[in-house]
ChimeraX commands (.cxc) that place a marker at each C-alpha (Angstrom):
marker #1 position -27.14,-57.53,-15.87 radius 0.5
marker #1 position -28.21,-58.86,-19.27 radius 0.5
marker #1 position -26.22,-61.20,-21.51 radius 0.5
marker #1 position -26.32,-60.96,-25.30 radius 0.5
marker #1 position -25.16,-64.02,-27.24 radius 0.5
marker #1 position -24.84,-63.27,-30.92 radius 0.5
marker #1 position -23.85,-65.22,-33.99 radius 0.5
marker #1 position -21.53,-63.43,-36.43 radius 0.5
marker #1 position -22.21,-64.13,-40.11 radius 0.5
marker #1 position -25.71,-63.13,-41.11 radius 0.5
marker #1 position -26.44,-61.71,-37.66 radius 0.5
marker #1 position -24.00,-59.29,-36.03 radius 0.5
marker #1 position -22.02,-58.80,-39.24 radius 0.5
marker #1 position -23.39,-57.05,-42.32 radius 0.5
marker #1 position -23.02,-58.41,-45.82 radius 0.5
marker #1 position -19.47,-57.02,-45.98 radius 0.5
marker #1 position -18.61,-59.18,-42.93 radius 0.5
marker #1 position -18.20,-56.14,-40.70 radius 0.5
marker #1 position -19.89,-54.69,-37.62 radius 0.5
marker #1 position -21.59,-51.55,-38.90 radius 0.5
marker #1 position -21.23,-48.22,-37.11 radius 0.5
marker #1 position -24.91,-48.36,-36.09 radius 0.5
marker #1 position -24.57,-51.79,-34.52 radius 0.5
marker #1 position -21.28,-50.78,-32.86 radius 0.5
marker #1 position -23.03,-47.77,-31.29 radius 0.5
marker #1 position -25.66,-50.07,-29.79 radius 0.5
marker #1 position -23.04,-52.50,-28.44 radius 0.5
marker #1 position -21.14,-49.63,-26.82 radius 0.5
marker #1 position -24.34,-48.47,-25.10 radius 0.5
marker #1 position -25.30,-52.00,-24.05 radius 0.5
marker #1 position -21.91,-52.71,-22.50 radius 0.5
marker #1 position -21.61,-49.30,-20.86 radius 0.5
marker #1 position -24.86,-50.11,-19.01 radius 0.5
marker #1 position -23.12,-53.04,-17.29 radius 0.5
marker #1 position -24.28,-55.83,-19.56 radius 0.5
marker #1 position -22.19,-58.59,-21.18 radius 0.5
marker #1 position -21.51,-59.47,-24.82 radius 0.5
marker #1 position -20.70,-63.01,-25.90 radius 0.5
marker #1 position -19.80,-63.66,-29.54 radius 0.5
marker #1 position -21.14,-67.15,-30.32 radius 0.5
marker #1 position -19.93,-68.48,-33.66 radius 0.5
marker #1 position -19.11,-71.58,-35.64 radius 0.5
marker #1 position -15.84,-69.87,-36.59 radius 0.5
marker #1 position -12.58,-70.91,-34.90 radius 0.5
marker #1 position -11.01,-68.73,-32.21 radius 0.5
marker #1 position -8.53,-66.89,-34.42 radius 0.5
marker #1 position -11.28,-65.75,-36.77 radius 0.5
marker #1 position -13.62,-64.63,-33.96 radius 0.5
marker #1 position -10.76,-62.66,-32.39 radius 0.5
marker #1 position -10.15,-60.99,-35.76 radius 0.5
marker #1 position -13.81,-59.91,-35.96 radius 0.5
marker #1 position -13.73,-58.62,-32.37 radius 0.5
marker #1 position -10.55,-56.62,-32.90 radius 0.5
marker #1 position -11.58,-55.23,-36.30 radius 0.5
marker #1 position -14.85,-54.02,-34.75 radius 0.5
marker #1 position -13.06,-52.27,-31.90 radius 0.5
marker #1 position -14.84,-54.36,-29.27 radius 0.5
marker #1 position -12.21,-53.82,-26.61 radius 0.5
marker #1 position -14.52,-53.65,-23.60 radius 0.5
marker #1 position -13.68,-55.76,-20.53 radius 0.5
marker #1 position -15.68,-58.93,-19.81 radius 0.5
marker #1 position -16.28,-60.12,-23.38 radius 0.5
marker #1 position -16.35,-63.88,-23.89 radius 0.5
marker #1 position -16.03,-65.75,-27.18 radius 0.5
marker #1 position -17.85,-69.01,-27.91 radius 0.5
marker #1 position -16.10,-70.59,-30.87 radius 0.5
marker #1 position -16.43,-73.62,-33.14 radius 0.5
marker #1 position -20.09,-74.20,-32.25 radius 0.5
marker #1 position -19.77,-74.12,-28.47 radius 0.5
marker #1 position -16.73,-76.38,-28.24 radius 0.5
marker #1 position -14.54,-73.56,-26.89 radius 0.5
marker #1 position -15.42,-70.73,-24.51 radius 0.5
marker #1 position -12.65,-68.14,-24.33 radius 0.5
marker #1 position -12.17,-65.34,-21.78 radius 0.5
marker #1 position -10.72,-62.32,-23.58 radius 0.5
marker #1 position -9.58,-60.65,-20.35 radius 0.5
marker #1 position -7.46,-63.57,-19.11 radius 0.5
marker #1 position -6.71,-64.79,-22.67 radius 0.5
marker #1 position -7.47,-68.37,-21.77 radius 0.5
marker #1 position -10.15,-70.99,-22.43 radius 0.5
marker #1 position -12.68,-71.64,-19.70 radius 0.5
marker #1 position -14.37,-74.56,-21.48 radius 0.5
marker #1 position -13.08,-77.00,-24.11 radius 0.5
marker #1 position -14.82,-79.95,-25.81 radius 0.5
marker #1 position -12.59,-81.50,-28.46 radius 0.5
marker #1 position -13.16,-84.32,-30.96 radius 0.5
marker #1 position -11.22,-87.52,-30.20 radius 0.5
marker #1 position -8.31,-87.93,-32.61 radius 0.5
marker #1 position -9.55,-91.39,-33.62 radius 0.5
marker #1 position -12.65,-89.83,-35.21 radius 0.5
marker #1 position -10.65,-87.78,-37.72 radius 0.5
marker #1 position -9.46,-90.57,-40.09 radius 0.5
marker #1 position -12.89,-92.21,-39.99 radius 0.5
marker #1 position -14.75,-89.03,-40.95 radius 0.5
marker #1 position -12.23,-88.18,-43.66 radius 0.5
marker #1 position -12.61,-91.65,-45.15 radius 0.5
marker #1 position -16.41,-91.35,-45.12 radius 0.5
marker #1 position -16.19,-87.95,-46.81 radius 0.5
marker #1 position -14.00,-89.43,-49.55 radius 0.5
marker #1 position -16.76,-91.92,-50.37 radius 0.5
marker #1 position -18.98,-88.97,-51.34 radius 0.5
marker #1 position -16.16,-87.08,-53.11 radius 0.5
marker #1 position -16.63,-84.42,-50.44 radius 0.5
marker #1 position -14.17,-81.86,-49.12 radius 0.5
marker #1 position -13.63,-82.08,-45.36 radius 0.5
marker #1 position -11.21,-80.08,-43.22 radius 0.5
marker #1 position -10.21,-79.72,-39.62 radius 0.5
marker #1 position -8.24,-77.33,-37.42 radius 0.5
marker #1 position -5.24,-76.87,-35.23 radius 0.5
marker #1 position -5.55,-74.14,-32.62 radius 0.5
marker #1 position -3.62,-71.80,-34.94 radius 0.5
marker #1 position -4.51,-73.00,-38.46 radius 0.5
marker #1 position -6.99,-74.72,-40.75 radius 0.5
marker #1 position -5.97,-78.10,-42.20 radius 0.5
marker #1 position -7.16,-79.08,-45.66 radius 0.5
marker #1 position -6.39,-82.25,-47.64 radius 0.5
marker #1 position -5.66,-80.14,-50.74 radius 0.5
marker #1 position -5.46,-76.58,-52.01 radius 0.5
marker #1 position -8.85,-76.98,-53.64 radius 0.5
marker #1 position -11.78,-74.76,-54.60 radius 0.5
marker #1 position -13.50,-75.30,-51.24 radius 0.5
marker #1 position -10.61,-74.20,-49.05 radius 0.5
marker #1 position -9.96,-71.16,-51.25 radius 0.5
marker #1 position -13.62,-70.17,-50.92 radius 0.5
marker #1 position -13.55,-70.73,-47.15 radius 0.5
marker #1 position -10.47,-68.57,-46.64 radius 0.5
marker #1 position -12.03,-65.55,-48.32 radius 0.5
marker #1 position -13.59,-64.84,-44.90 radius 0.5
marker #1 position -11.64,-67.02,-42.50 radius 0.5
marker #1 position -8.07,-65.76,-42.64 radius 0.5
marker #1 position -6.32,-68.53,-40.73 radius 0.5
marker #1 position -2.97,-69.94,-41.85 radius 0.5
marker #1 position -3.40,-72.98,-44.09 radius 0.5
marker #1 position -1.78,-76.39,-43.66 radius 0.5
marker #1 position -2.12,-78.89,-46.51 radius 0.5
marker #1 position -2.12,-82.51,-45.34 radius 0.5
marker #1 position -3.66,-85.29,-47.46 radius 0.5
marker #1 position -4.30,-87.21,-44.23 radius 0.5
marker #1 position -5.72,-84.63,-41.87 radius 0.5
marker #1 position -4.74,-86.44,-38.68 radius 0.5
marker #1 position -1.04,-86.28,-39.62 radius 0.5
marker #1 position -1.06,-82.49,-39.16 radius 0.5
marker #1 position -2.79,-82.46,-35.78 radius 0.5
marker #1 position -0.80,-81.88,-32.60 radius 0.5
marker #1 position -3.84,-82.33,-30.35 radius 0.5
marker #1 position -7.55,-83.19,-30.77 radius 0.5
marker #1 position -9.40,-80.53,-32.82 radius 0.5
marker #1 position -12.51,-78.64,-31.83 radius 0.5
marker #1 position -14.39,-79.50,-35.02 radius 0.5
marker #1 position -14.38,-80.67,-38.61 radius 0.5
marker #1 position -16.15,-78.99,-41.50 radius 0.5
marker #1 position -17.50,-80.63,-44.65 radius 0.5
marker #1 position -17.99,-78.27,-47.60 radius 0.5
marker #1 position -19.85,-78.67,-50.89 radius 0.5
marker #1 position -20.05,-75.51,-52.97 radius 0.5
marker #1 position -22.23,-76.92,-55.75 radius 0.5
marker #1 position -24.11,-79.98,-54.52 radius 0.5
marker #1 position -26.02,-79.86,-51.23 radius 0.5
marker #1 position -27.21,-83.43,-51.80 radius 0.5
marker #1 position -23.63,-84.65,-51.27 radius 0.5
marker #1 position -23.54,-83.07,-47.84 radius 0.5
marker #1 position -26.90,-84.50,-46.91 radius 0.5
marker #1 position -25.96,-87.98,-48.14 radius 0.5
marker #1 position -22.77,-87.84,-46.06 radius 0.5
marker #1 position -24.67,-86.61,-43.00 radius 0.5
marker #1 position -27.20,-89.43,-43.29 radius 0.5
marker #1 position -24.47,-91.96,-44.06 radius 0.5
marker #1 position -22.67,-91.32,-40.76 radius 0.5
marker #1 position -25.80,-90.79,-38.66 radius 0.5
marker #1 position -25.85,-94.20,-36.96 radius 0.5
marker #1 position -22.14,-94.04,-36.12 radius 0.5
marker #1 position -22.46,-90.42,-34.98 radius 0.5
marker #1 position -25.15,-91.09,-32.35 radius 0.5
marker #1 position -23.81,-90.00,-28.95 radius 0.5
marker #1 position -20.43,-89.17,-30.56 radius 0.5
marker #1 position -20.78,-86.07,-32.73 radius 0.5
marker #1 position -23.36,-83.56,-33.87 radius 0.5
marker #1 position -23.66,-82.68,-37.57 radius 0.5
marker #1 position -25.44,-79.38,-38.11 radius 0.5
marker #1 position -25.58,-76.96,-41.06 radius 0.5
marker #1 position -24.27,-73.43,-40.56 radius 0.5
marker #1 position -25.46,-72.64,-44.10 radius 0.5
marker #1 position -26.33,-74.64,-47.20 radius 0.5
marker #1 position -22.69,-75.36,-48.10 radius 0.5
marker #1 position -21.14,-75.96,-44.65 radius 0.5
marker #1 position -21.83,-79.01,-42.47 radius 0.5
marker #1 position -20.33,-78.61,-38.99 radius 0.5
marker #1 position -19.11,-81.70,-37.10 radius 0.5
marker #1 position -18.38,-81.38,-33.39 radius 0.5
marker #1 position -18.68,-83.03,-29.98 radius 0.5
marker #1 position -22.07,-84.52,-29.09 radius 0.5
marker #1 position -22.18,-82.63,-25.78 radius 0.5
marker #1 position -21.18,-79.25,-27.21 radius 0.5
marker #1 position -23.27,-76.83,-29.27 radius 0.5
marker #1 position -24.12,-73.17,-28.97 radius 0.5
marker #1 position -27.04,-73.81,-26.63 radius 0.5
marker #1 position -25.01,-75.75,-24.08 radius 0.5
marker #1 position -22.44,-72.96,-24.19 radius 0.5
marker #1 position -25.19,-70.42,-23.40 radius 0.5
marker #1 position -26.16,-72.39,-20.31 radius 0.5
marker #1 position -22.51,-72.70,-19.25 radius 0.5
marker #1 position -21.84,-68.96,-19.60 radius 0.5
marker #1 position -25.01,-67.94,-17.75 radius 0.5
marker #1 position -23.94,-70.18,-14.88 radius 0.5
marker #1 position -20.37,-68.82,-15.10 radius 0.5
marker #1 position -21.62,-65.24,-14.64 radius 0.5
marker #1 position -24.35,-66.23,-12.18 radius 0.5
marker #1 position -27.02,-64.78,-14.47 radius 0.5
marker #1 position -30.37,-66.57,-14.92 radius 0.5
marker #1 position -31.21,-67.74,-18.42 radius 0.5
marker #1 position -34.24,-65.44,-18.34 radius 0.5
marker #1 position -31.84,-62.48,-18.47 radius 0.5
marker #1 position -30.15,-63.69,-21.64 radius 0.5
marker #1 position -30.74,-62.95,-25.32 radius 0.5
marker #1 position -29.46,-65.00,-28.25 radius 0.5
marker #1 position -29.55,-63.98,-31.91 radius 0.5
marker #1 position -28.86,-65.99,-35.05 radius 0.5
marker #1 position -29.84,-66.90,-38.58 radius 0.5
marker #1 position -28.75,-70.50,-39.32 radius 0.5
marker #1 position -29.52,-74.02,-38.11 radius 0.5
marker #1 position -26.46,-74.18,-35.84 radius 0.5
marker #1 position -27.94,-71.18,-33.95 radius 0.5
marker #1 position -31.20,-72.92,-33.04 radius 0.5
marker #1 position -29.93,-74.50,-29.82 radius 0.5
marker #1 position -28.82,-71.14,-28.44 radius 0.5
marker #1 position -32.09,-69.43,-29.39 radius 0.5
marker #1 position -33.95,-72.17,-27.54 radius 0.5
marker #1 position -31.62,-72.03,-24.51 radius 0.5
marker #1 position -31.69,-68.27,-23.98 radius 0.5
marker #1 position -34.45,-66.36,-22.24 radius 0.5
marker #1 position -35.25,-64.55,-25.50 radius 0.5
marker #1 position -34.36,-66.10,-28.84 radius 0.5
marker #1 position -34.02,-63.64,-31.72 radius 0.5
marker #1 position -34.13,-64.78,-35.35 radius 0.5
marker #1 position -32.88,-62.39,-37.99 radius 0.5
marker #1 position -35.23,-61.32,-40.78 radius 0.5
marker #1 position -32.79,-63.08,-43.12 radius 0.5
marker #1 position -32.81,-66.32,-41.05 radius 0.5
marker #1 position -33.98,-69.66,-42.37 radius 0.5
marker #1 position -37.62,-70.61,-41.78 radius 0.5
marker #1 position -36.50,-73.31,-39.35 radius 0.5
marker #1 position -34.63,-70.74,-37.24 radius 0.5
marker #1 position -37.59,-68.36,-37.27 radius 0.5
marker #1 position -39.86,-71.10,-35.96 radius 0.5
marker #1 position -37.46,-71.67,-33.04 radius 0.5
marker #1 position -37.29,-67.99,-32.02 radius 0.5
marker #1 position -39.34,-65.85,-29.67 radius 0.5
marker #1 position -39.05,-62.78,-31.91 radius 0.5
marker #1 position -37.95,-62.01,-35.47 radius 0.5
marker #1 position -36.13,-58.80,-36.32 radius 0.5
marker #1 position -37.88,-56.27,-38.52 radius 0.5
marker #1 position -34.64,-55.53,-40.38 radius 0.5
marker #1 position -32.01,-57.87,-41.78 radius 0.5
marker #1 position -28.34,-58.15,-40.86 radius 0.5
marker #1 position -27.36,-55.55,-43.49 radius 0.5
marker #1 position -29.60,-52.91,-41.89 radius 0.5
marker #1 position -28.68,-53.19,-38.19 radius 0.5
marker #1 position -31.52,-55.62,-37.53 radius 0.5
marker #1 position -30.08,-56.98,-34.28 radius 0.5
marker #1 position -29.39,-53.55,-32.79 radius 0.5
marker #1 position -32.87,-52.36,-33.77 radius 0.5
marker #1 position -34.59,-55.35,-32.15 radius 0.5
marker #1 position -32.46,-55.26,-29.00 radius 0.5
marker #1 position -33.31,-51.61,-28.42 radius 0.5
marker #1 position -37.01,-52.44,-28.80 radius 0.5
marker #1 position -36.78,-55.38,-26.38 radius 0.5
marker #1 position -34.84,-53.44,-23.76 radius 0.5
marker #1 position -37.23,-50.49,-23.98 radius 0.5
marker #1 position -40.19,-52.84,-23.56 radius 0.5
marker #1 position -38.59,-54.43,-20.51 radius 0.5
marker #1 position -37.90,-57.85,-22.03 radius 0.5
marker link #1:1,2 radius 0.2
marker link #1:2,3 radius 0.2
marker link #1:3,4 radius 0.2
marker link #1:4,5 radius 0.2
marker link #1:5,6 radius 0.2
marker link #1:6,7 radius 0.2
marker link #1:7,8 radius 0.2
marker link #1:8,9 radius 0.2
marker link #1:9,10 radius 0.2
marker link #1:10,11 radius 0.2
marker link #1:11,12 radius 0.2
marker link #1:12,13 radius 0.2
marker link #1:13,14 radius 0.2
marker link #1:14,15 radius 0.2
marker link #1:15,16 radius 0.2
marker link #1:16,17 radius 0.2
marker link #1:17,18 radius 0.2
marker link #1:18,19 radius 0.2
marker link #1:19,20 radius 0.2
marker link #1:20,21 radius 0.2
marker link #1:21,22 radius 0.2
marker link #1:22,23 radius 0.2
marker link #1:23,24 radius 0.2
marker link #1:24,25 radius 0.2
marker link #1:25,26 radius 0.2
marker link #1:26,27 radius 0.2
marker link #1:27,28 radius 0.2
marker link #1:28,29 radius 0.2
marker link #1:29,30 radius 0.2
marker link #1:30,31 radius 0.2
marker link #1:31,32 radius 0.2
marker link #1:32,33 radius 0.2
marker link #1:33,34 radius 0.2
marker link #1:34,35 radius 0.2
marker link #1:35,36 radius 0.2
marker link #1:36,37 radius 0.2
marker link #1:37,38 radius 0.2
marker link #1:38,39 radius 0.2
marker link #1:39,40 radius 0.2
marker link #1:40,41 radius 0.2
marker link #1:41,42 radius 0.2
marker link #1:42,43 radius 0.2
marker link #1:43,44 radius 0.2
marker link #1:44,45 radius 0.2
marker link #1:45,46 radius 0.2
marker link #1:46,47 radius 0.2
marker link #1:47,48 radius 0.2
marker link #1:48,49 radius 0.2
marker link #1:49,50 radius 0.2
marker link #1:50,51 radius 0.2
marker link #1:51,52 radius 0.2
marker link #1:52,53 radius 0.2
marker link #1:53,54 radius 0.2
marker link #1:54,55 radius 0.2
marker link #1:55,56 radius 0.2
marker link #1:56,57 radius 0.2
marker link #1:57,58 radius 0.2
marker link #1:58,59 radius 0.2
marker link #1:59,60 radius 0.2
marker link #1:60,61 radius 0.2
marker link #1:61,62 radius 0.2
marker link #1:62,63 radius 0.2
marker link #1:63,64 radius 0.2
marker link #1:64,65 radius 0.2
marker link #1:65,66 radius 0.2
marker link #1:66,67 radius 0.2
marker link #1:67,68 radius 0.2
marker link #1:68,69 radius 0.2
marker link #1:69,70 radius 0.2
marker link #1:70,71 radius 0.2
marker link #1:71,72 radius 0.2
marker link #1:72,73 radius 0.2
marker link #1:73,74 radius 0.2
marker link #1:74,75 radius 0.2
marker link #1:75,76 radius 0.2
marker link #1:76,77 radius 0.2
marker link #1:77,78 radius 0.2
marker link #1:78,79 radius 0.2
marker link #1:79,80 radius 0.2
marker link #1:80,81 radius 0.2
marker link #1:81,82 radius 0.2
marker link #1:82,83 radius 0.2
marker link #1:83,84 radius 0.2
marker link #1:84,85 radius 0.2
marker link #1:85,86 radius 0.2
marker link #1:86,87 radius 0.2
marker link #1:87,88 radius 0.2
marker link #1:88,89 radius 0.2
marker link #1:89,90 radius 0.2
marker link #1:90,91 radius 0.2
marker link #1:91,92 radius 0.2
marker link #1:92,93 radius 0.2
marker link #1:93,94 radius 0.2
marker link #1:94,95 radius 0.2
marker link #1:95,96 radius 0.2
marker link #1:96,97 radius 0.2
marker link #1:97,98 radius 0.2
marker link #1:98,99 radius 0.2
marker link #1:99,100 radius 0.2
marker link #1:100,101 radius 0.2
marker link #1:101,102 radius 0.2
marker link #1:102,103 radius 0.2
marker link #1:103,104 radius 0.2
marker link #1:104,105 radius 0.2
marker link #1:105,106 radius 0.2
marker link #1:106,107 radius 0.2
marker link #1:107,108 radius 0.2
marker link #1:108,109 radius 0.2
marker link #1:109,110 radius 0.2
marker link #1:110,111 radius 0.2
marker link #1:111,112 radius 0.2
marker link #1:112,113 radius 0.2
marker link #1:113,114 radius 0.2
marker link #1:114,115 radius 0.2
marker link #1:115,116 radius 0.2
marker link #1:116,117 radius 0.2
marker link #1:117,118 radius 0.2
marker link #1:118,119 radius 0.2
marker link #1:119,120 radius 0.2
marker link #1:120,121 radius 0.2
marker link #1:121,122 radius 0.2
marker link #1:122,123 radius 0.2
marker link #1:123,124 radius 0.2
marker link #1:124,125 radius 0.2
marker link #1:125,126 radius 0.2
marker link #1:126,127 radius 0.2
marker link #1:127,128 radius 0.2
marker link #1:128,129 radius 0.2
marker link #1:129,130 radius 0.2
marker link #1:130,131 radius 0.2
marker link #1:131,132 radius 0.2
marker link #1:132,133 radius 0.2
marker link #1:133,134 radius 0.2
marker link #1:134,135 radius 0.2
marker link #1:135,136 radius 0.2
marker link #1:136,137 radius 0.2
marker link #1:137,138 radius 0.2
marker link #1:138,139 radius 0.2
marker link #1:139,140 radius 0.2
marker link #1:140,141 radius 0.2
marker link #1:141,142 radius 0.2
marker link #1:142,143 radius 0.2
marker link #1:143,144 radius 0.2
marker link #1:144,145 radius 0.2
marker link #1:145,146 radius 0.2
marker link #1:146,147 radius 0.2
marker link #1:147,148 radius 0.2
marker link #1:148,149 radius 0.2
marker link #1:149,150 radius 0.2
marker link #1:150,151 radius 0.2
marker link #1:151,152 radius 0.2
marker link #1:152,153 radius 0.2
marker link #1:153,154 radius 0.2
marker link #1:154,155 radius 0.2
marker link #1:155,156 radius 0.2
marker link #1:156,157 radius 0.2
marker link #1:157,158 radius 0.2
marker link #1:158,159 radius 0.2
marker link #1:159,160 radius 0.2
marker link #1:160,161 radius 0.2
marker link #1:161,162 radius 0.2
marker link #1:162,163 radius 0.2
marker link #1:163,164 radius 0.2
marker link #1:164,165 radius 0.2
marker link #1:165,166 radius 0.2
marker link #1:166,167 radius 0.2
marker link #1:167,168 radius 0.2
marker link #1:168,169 radius 0.2
marker link #1:169,170 radius 0.2
marker link #1:170,171 radius 0.2
marker link #1:171,172 radius 0.2
marker link #1:172,173 radius 0.2
marker link #1:173,174 radius 0.2
marker link #1:174,175 radius 0.2
marker link #1:175,176 radius 0.2
marker link #1:176,177 radius 0.2
marker link #1:177,178 radius 0.2
marker link #1:178,179 radius 0.2
marker link #1:179,180 radius 0.2
marker link #1:180,181 radius 0.2
marker link #1:181,182 radius 0.2
marker link #1:182,183 radius 0.2
marker link #1:183,184 radius 0.2
marker link #1:184,185 radius 0.2
marker link #1:185,186 radius 0.2
marker link #1:186,187 radius 0.2
marker link #1:187,188 radius 0.2
marker link #1:188,189 radius 0.2
marker link #1:189,190 radius 0.2
marker link #1:190,191 radius 0.2
marker link #1:191,192 radius 0.2
marker link #1:192,193 radius 0.2
marker link #1:193,194 radius 0.2
marker link #1:194,195 radius 0.2
marker link #1:195,196 radius 0.2
marker link #1:196,197 radius 0.2
marker link #1:197,198 radius 0.2
marker link #1:198,199 radius 0.2
marker link #1:199,200 radius 0.2
marker link #1:200,201 radius 0.2
marker link #1:201,202 radius 0.2
marker link #1:202,203 radius 0.2
marker link #1:203,204 radius 0.2
marker link #1:204,205 radius 0.2
marker link #1:205,206 radius 0.2
marker link #1:206,207 radius 0.2
marker link #1:207,208 radius 0.2
marker link #1:208,209 radius 0.2
marker link #1:209,210 radius 0.2
marker link #1:210,211 radius 0.2
marker link #1:211,212 radius 0.2
marker link #1:212,213 radius 0.2
marker link #1:213,214 radius 0.2
marker link #1:214,215 radius 0.2
marker link #1:215,216 radius 0.2
marker link #1:216,217 radius 0.2
marker link #1:217,218 radius 0.2
marker link #1:218,219 radius 0.2
marker link #1:219,220 radius 0.2
marker link #1:220,221 radius 0.2
marker link #1:221,222 radius 0.2
marker link #1:222,223 radius 0.2
marker link #1:223,224 radius 0.2
marker link #1:224,225 radius 0.2
marker link #1:225,226 radius 0.2
marker link #1:226,227 radius 0.2
marker link #1:227,228 radius 0.2
marker link #1:228,229 radius 0.2
marker link #1:229,230 radius 0.2
marker link #1:230,231 radius 0.2
marker link #1:231,232 radius 0.2
marker link #1:232,233 radius 0.2
marker link #1:233,234 radius 0.2
marker link #1:234,235 radius 0.2
marker link #1:235,236 radius 0.2
marker link #1:236,237 radius 0.2
marker link #1:237,238 radius 0.2
marker link #1:238,239 radius 0.2
marker link #1:239,240 radius 0.2
marker link #1:240,241 radius 0.2
marker link #1:241,242 radius 0.2
marker link #1:242,243 radius 0.2
marker link #1:243,244 radius 0.2
marker link #1:244,245 radius 0.2
marker link #1:245,246 radius 0.2
marker link #1:246,247 radius 0.2
marker link #1:247,248 radius 0.2
marker link #1:248,249 radius 0.2
marker link #1:249,250 radius 0.2
marker link #1:250,251 radius 0.2
marker link #1:251,252 radius 0.2
marker link #1:252,253 radius 0.2
marker link #1:253,254 radius 0.2
marker link #1:254,255 radius 0.2
marker link #1:255,256 radius 0.2
marker link #1:256,257 radius 0.2
marker link #1:257,258 radius 0.2
marker link #1:258,259 radius 0.2
marker link #1:259,260 radius 0.2
marker link #1:260,261 radius 0.2
marker link #1:261,262 radius 0.2
marker link #1:262,263 radius 0.2
marker link #1:263,264 radius 0.2
marker link #1:264,265 radius 0.2
marker link #1:265,266 radius 0.2
marker link #1:266,267 radius 0.2
marker link #1:267,268 radius 0.2
marker link #1:268,269 radius 0.2
marker link #1:269,270 radius 0.2
marker link #1:270,271 radius 0.2
view
């Protein structure tokens, strides 16, 4: 049995944010052969479930790794099998630090995204992530339990994000990770989480050696899973940093079934 861990945006999904018919055909073949599919995304659970359902991925045994490895969800039992949440006391501190850089930052309830305002950043974010929206000037006031992550967004000034990331770096040591999922999103989540740690957890959960796992991605938050898996696959459209961390690079990009094409080649070659 082989395990395929795949990122969504820029990897499994095409530029219309959908699983193409060609990639769906490959996934159907892969799963029918007795293998396992694990969707491994920075997106929250509700959004990953939406992608899964829209793609018609209704096969038994699918797991979802959400919010950068902070939640592992079993679709068959409809329950989490791993959770790593941010302590509630971190939320006001990180929001206050973001304010110093005039930076949008948001967090999540299990069923909604929480934004301090109905601003340009949250409207942009919700073009793809269709979660209900809660507006709360103080994010912690809207939380009913610790969240899985926070997300800082800067649509027009990457330097703001980088200044914020560096500004909290000493405090963040051994508390939280701050990793880019693209050049406008900075993900903030538990120090002991991450997509790579989730890969190791799931392989152990299924009793499958890491050597029998594949992981595919395109952005910096995918690097840990590419390094953890037996075979790390960088998309042709991935960042240079991701490509350097991978074992192979797809010949085609995410808009031309690049993952399906590479997986067929690897499986045929016996990798």
